[in-house]
C-alpha positions as CSV (number, residue, x, y, z in Angstrom):
1,X,15.7,20.1,20.8
2,X,14.8,16.9,19.0
3,X,17.3,14.9,16.9
4,X,16.2,12.9,13.9
5,X,18.3,10.4,11.9
6,X,17.9,10.2,8.2
7,X,19.1,7.2,6.2
8,X,19.3,6.9,2.4
9,X,20.8,4.4,0.0
10,X,24.6,4.3,0.4
11,X,24.8,7.7,2.1
12,X,25.9,7.8,5.7
13,X,23.4,8.6,8.4
14,X,22.8,12.4,8.8
15,X,21.6,14.4,11.8
16,X,19.1,17.2,11.5
17,X,18.5,19.5,14.5
18,X,14.8,20.5,14.7
19,X,13.6,23.7,16.3
20,X,11.4,23.5,19.4
21,X,7.7,22.8,18.8
22,X,6.4,26.3,19.4
23,X,8.4,27.6,16.4
24,X,6.9,25.0,14.1
25,X,3.3,26.1,14.8
26,X,3.7,29.8,13.9
27,X,2.0,31.2,10.9
28,X,4.3,32.2,8.0
29,X,3.5,35.9,8.6
30,X,4.7,35.8,12.2
31,X,8.0,34.0,11.5
32,X,11.0,36.1,12.1
33,X,13.2,37.0,9.1
34,X,16.2,34.8,8.3
35,X,18.6,37.5,9.3
36,X,17.3,37.5,12.9
37,X,17.8,33.8,13.4
38,X,21.0,32.7,15.1
39,X,23.1,30.6,12.6
40,X,23.7,28.0,15.3
41,X,19.9,27.3,15.5
42,X,19.9,25.5,12.1
43,X,22.3,22.7,11.1
44,X,21.6,21.4,7.6
45,X,23.4,18.3,6.2
46,X,23.3,18.3,2.4
47,X,23.5,14.9,0.7
48,X,25.5,14.5,-2.5
49,X,23.4,13.9,-5.6
50,X,23.0,10.3,-6.4
51,X,22.9,9.0,-9.9
52,X,19.6,7.6,-11.1
53,X,21.1,4.1,-11.5
54,X,22.3,4.1,-7.9
55,X,18.9,5.3,-6.7
56,X,17.1,2.7,-8.7
57,X,19.0,-0.3,-7.4
58,X,19.5,0.8,-3.8
59,X,18.1,-1.4,-1.1
60,X,17.0,-0.5,2.4
61,X,19.7,-0.6,5.1
62,X,19.0,-2.4,8.3
63,X,19.3,-0.2,11.4
64,X,20.0,-2.4,14.5
65,X,18.2,-1.3,17.7
66,X,18.9,-3.0,21.0
67,X,20.6,-6.3,21.7
68,X,20.8,-9.6,19.8
69,X,17.4,-11.2,19.2
70,X,17.4,-14.8,20.5
71,X,14.4,-17.0,19.7
72,X,14.1,-20.6,20.9
73,X,11.9,-22.8,18.7
74,X,11.0,-26.5,18.8
75,X,13.2,-28.3,16.1
76,X,10.0,-30.0,14.7
77,X,8.5,-26.6,13.9
78,X,5.3,-27.0,16.0
79,X,5.7,-23.5,17.2
80,X,7.1,-22.0,14.0
81,X,4.9,-18.9,14.6
82,X,7.6,-17.7,16.9
83,X,9.8,-17.1,13.7
84,X,7.7,-14.2,12.5
85,X,10.0,-11.5,14.1
86,X,13.0,-13.2,12.4
87,X,11.2,-13.2,9.0
88,X,10.4,-9.5,9.5
89,X,14.1,-8.8,10.4
90,X,15.4,-10.6,7.3
91,X,13.1,-8.7,5.0
92,X,14.5,-5.5,6.6
93,X,18.1,-6.5,5.8
94,X,19.1,-8.2,9.0
95,X,21.8,-10.9,9.2
96,X,21.3,-13.9,11.6
97,X,21.8,-17.5,12.4
98,X,19.2,-20.1,11.3
99,X,19.2,-23.9,11.5
100,X,19.4,-26.2,8.5
101,X,19.2,-30.0,8.1
102,X,23.0,-30.0,8.4
103,X,24.8,-27.4,10.5
104,X,23.8,-23.8,11.5
105,X,24.1,-21.1,8.9
106,X,24.5,-17.4,8.9
107,X,22.0,-16.1,6.4
108,X,20.4,-12.9,4.9
109,X,18.3,-11.9,2.0
110,X,20.2,-12.5,-1.2
111,X,18.7,-9.4,-2.9
112,X,19.8,-7.0,-0.2
113,X,23.2,-5.8,-1.1
114,X,24.0,-4.2,2.2
115,X,23.0,-7.3,4.1
116,X,25.2,-9.5,1.9
117,X,28.1,-7.1,2.6
118,X,27.5,-7.3,6.3
119,X,27.4,-11.1,6.2
120,X,30.8,-11.1,4.5
121,X,32.2,-8.7,7.1
122,X,30.8,-10.8,10.0
123,X,32.3,-14.0,8.6
124,X,35.4,-12.2,7.2
125,X,34.7,-13.6,3.7
126,X,36.4,-11.8,0.8
127,X,34.2,-10.3,-1.9
128,X,35.8,-12.5,-4.5
129,X,34.6,-15.7,-2.7
130,X,31.3,-17.2,-3.8
131,X,28.5,-17.9,-1.4
132,X,25.7,-20.5,-1.3
133,X,22.0,-19.9,-1.5
134,X,19.2,-21.6,0.4
135,X,16.3,-22.0,-2.0
136,X,12.6,-22.5,-1.3
137,X,12.0,-24.9,-4.2
138,X,13.3,-26.2,-7.5
139,X,11.7,-23.2,-9.1
140,X,14.2,-21.0,-7.3
141,X,17.0,-23.1,-8.7
142,X,15.6,-22.7,-12.2
143,X,15.4,-18.9,-11.7
144,X,18.7,-18.1,-10.1
145,X,20.9,-20.7,-12.0
146,X,21.0,-22.2,-15.4
147,X,19.5,-25.4,-14.0
148,X,20.6,-29.0,-13.9
149,X,22.1,-30.7,-17.0
150,X,19.4,-32.7,-18.7
151,X,21.5,-34.5,-21.3
152,X,22.6,-32.7,-24.4
153,X,24.5,-35.3,-26.4
154,X,27.9,-33.7,-25.4
155,X,28.7,-35.8,-22.4
156,X,26.2,-34.3,-19.9
157,X,24.1,-37.0,-18.4
158,X,20.4,-36.5,-17.7
159,X,20.5,-36.6,-13.9
160,X,17.6,-34.2,-13.2
161,X,15.3,-36.9,-12.2
162,X,17.9,-38.4,-9.9
163,X,18.6,-35.0,-8.3
164,X,14.9,-34.4,-7.5
165,X,15.1,-37.5,-5.3
166,X,17.8,-35.8,-3.3
167,X,16.0,-32.6,-2.6
168,X,15.1,-31.4,-0.1
169,X,18.1,-32.9,1.5
170,X,21.7,-32.5,2.8
171,X,23.3,-31.7,-0.5
172,X,24.9,-28.6,-2.0
173,X,24.9,-28.6,-5.8
174,X,27.2,-26.3,-7.7
175,X,25.5,-24.9,-10.7
176,X,26.1,-22.0,-13.2
177,X,24.5,-18.9,-11.9
178,X,22.0,-17.0,-14.0
179,X,21.8,-13.2,-14.4
180,X,18.9,-13.2,-11.8
181,X,21.4,-13.9,-9.0
182,X,23.0,-10.7,-7.6
183,X,26.7,-10.4,-8.4
184,X,27.7,-10.1,-4.8
185,X,26.5,-13.7,-4.3
186,X,28.8,-15.3,-6.8
187,X,32.0,-13.3,-6.0
188,X,33.1,-10.0,-7.5
189,X,35.7,-7.3,-7.1
190,X,38.7,-8.9,-8.8
191,X,39.6,-8.9,-12.5
192,X,39.6,-12.7,-12.8
193,X,36.1,-13.0,-11.3
194,X,34.8,-9.9,-13.1
195,X,35.6,-11.3,-16.5
196,X,35.0,-15.0,-15.9
197,X,32.7,-16.5,-18.5
198,X,31.0,-18.8,-16.1
199,X,30.1,-17.9,-12.5
200,X,29.0,-20.7,-10.3
201,X,27.0,-20.9,-7.1
202,X,26.2,-23.6,-4.5
203,X,22.4,-24.2,-4.1
204,X,20.6,-25.9,-1.3
205,X,17.0,-27.0,-0.5
206,X,17.2,-27.8,3.2
207,X,15.0,-30.5,4.7
208,X,14.5,-28.7,8.0
209,X,11.1,-27.6,9.3
210,X,12.4,-24.3,10.8
211,X,14.5,-23.4,7.7
212,X,11.6,-24.1,5.4
213,X,9.2,-22.1,7.6
214,X,11.4,-19.1,7.2
215,X,12.1,-19.5,3.5
216,X,8.5,-19.9,2.5
217,X,7.8,-16.4,3.9
218,X,10.6,-14.8,2.0
219,X,10.4,-13.2,-1.5
220,X,13.8,-14.6,-2.6
221,X,16.4,-17.2,-1.5
222,X,18.7,-16.6,1.4
223,X,22.4,-16.3,1.1
224,X,24.1,-18.6,3.6
225,X,27.4,-19.6,5.0
226,X,28.0,-22.3,7.5
227,X,29.1,-21.4,11.1
228,X,32.6,-22.8,11.5
229,X,34.7,-23.1,14.5
230,X,38.3,-21.7,14.9
231,X,39.8,-24.9,13.6
232,X,39.7,-26.3,10.1
233,X,36.7,-28.6,9.4
234,X,35.2,-27.7,12.8
235,X,31.6,-26.7,13.0
236,X,29.7,-24.8,15.7
237,X,26.6,-26.7,16.6
238,X,25.5,-24.8,19.8
239,X,23.4,-21.7,18.9
240,X,24.1,-20.1,22.3
241,X,27.8,-20.3,21.7
242,X,27.3,-19.0,18.1
243,X,25.5,-15.9,19.5
244,X,28.3,-15.3,22.0
245,X,31.0,-15.3,19.4
246,X,29.3,-13.6,16.4
247,X,26.9,-11.3,18.3
248,X,29.7,-8.8,18.9
249,X,30.7,-9.0,15.3
250,X,27.3,-7.5,14.2
251,X,24.9,-10.5,14.2
252,X,21.2,-9.4,14.6
253,X,19.4,-12.6,15.6
254,X,19.8,-16.3,16.5
255,X,17.2,-19.0,16.0
256,X,17.8,-21.7,18.5
257,X,16.6,-25.0,17.0
258,X,18.6,-27.2,19.4
259,X,22.0,-28.7,19.2
260,X,22.9,-30.0,15.7
261,X,25.1,-32.8,14.5
262,X,28.5,-31.5,13.3
263,X,28.1,-32.8,9.8
264,X,27.9,-30.5,6.7
265,X,26.3,-31.1,3.4
266,X,27.7,-33.2,0.6
267,X,28.9,-31.0,-2.2
268,X,28.4,-32.1,-5.8
269,X,29.7,-30.1,-8.8
270,X,27.2,-30.2,-11.7
271,X,29.0,-27.9,-14.0
272,X,31.3,-30.5,-15.6
273,X,30.6,-33.5,-17.9
274,X,29.5,-35.6,-14.9
275,X,28.3,-35.0,-11.3
276,X,31.5,-34.8,-9.3
277,X,31.6,-35.1,-5.5
278,X,33.7,-32.3,-4.0
279,X,33.1,-33.0,-0.4
280,X,31.4,-36.0,1.3
281,X,29.1,-35.0,4.1
282,X,25.8,-35.9,5.5
283,X,24.2,-36.8,2.2
284,X,25.1,-40.3,1.0
285,X,27.1,-40.7,-2.2
286,X,24.8,-42.1,-4.8
287,X,25.6,-44.4,-7.8
288,X,25.3,-41.6,-10.4
289,X,27.9,-39.4,-8.5
290,X,31.6,-39.6,-9.2
291,X,34.2,-39.1,-6.5
292,X,37.4,-37.3,-7.5
293,X,40.2,-35.7,-5.4
294,X,40.9,-33.0,-7.9
295,X,39.5,-29.7,-6.6
296,X,39.7,-26.2,-8.1
297,X,40.1,-23.1,-6.0
298,X,36.4,-22.2,-6.6
299,X,35.2,-25.5,-5.3
300,X,37.5,-25.1,-2.2
301,X,35.9,-21.6,-1.6
302,X,32.4,-23.2,-1.7
303,X,33.5,-25.8,0.7
304,X,34.7,-23.2,3.1
305,X,31.4,-21.2,3.0
306,X,28.8,-23.8,2.2
307,X,26.5,-25.6,4.7
């Protein structure tokens, strides 16, 4: 007899045993009565009723089939057509490794709740910790954050023009998230985070041909977290080694864009009265940035997860 798997929303997968094909082609008049059928011939799994709200906001769950997908692409992007299977997987809810202009990142669709949860499990990131987003353009930043300070007479400098000169580039800017950004991207699950008046997120526009080729085919930014080694401030730059370590943890694909330099992005906090450098990385510190050693726990979390 055939076995079919049914998937739906947050419900667990169910199995439905189907009768042999000859039974399915009989006319209704020739079907035997229910009493004559053996109760073991039919196994019906009933799903609990879902609320309309849960049904409305549920996203497709990715079902992994087969082994880890490994795609080798020229770092310059001349054969970026090879990335189409990866783009299709991301849209289905997959979680995988992609190159950026700094270090490799584990990424997924920011609007797919189950994918973000799987990314957190793979990297062992608590739900209260914020994540960064890889944006396609400045328009994404305007949509998913409150934007860059443009000078308001209250101490905020108008640095938007200066920021535009840095992007795309090896910078992560911390901005206040807008309501368009799903809550699982900015940290949730604890009382302090739930009732925080301001929720911040790190945003990036990567200057990498492969990363941009993927992003331009997506409908929303990608959630990302850098691929760190076992030691503090150690970065994994070999995509083959990344696949060996994180593949068994549930990774779906790896895009091999060559060995990268172990240098993360420079993180700049834009939520205060002035642009404050939280971590110096690949991006040079510019005259309008201020370097301070004082770091909050939220900034430390972003440093741990950002690329």
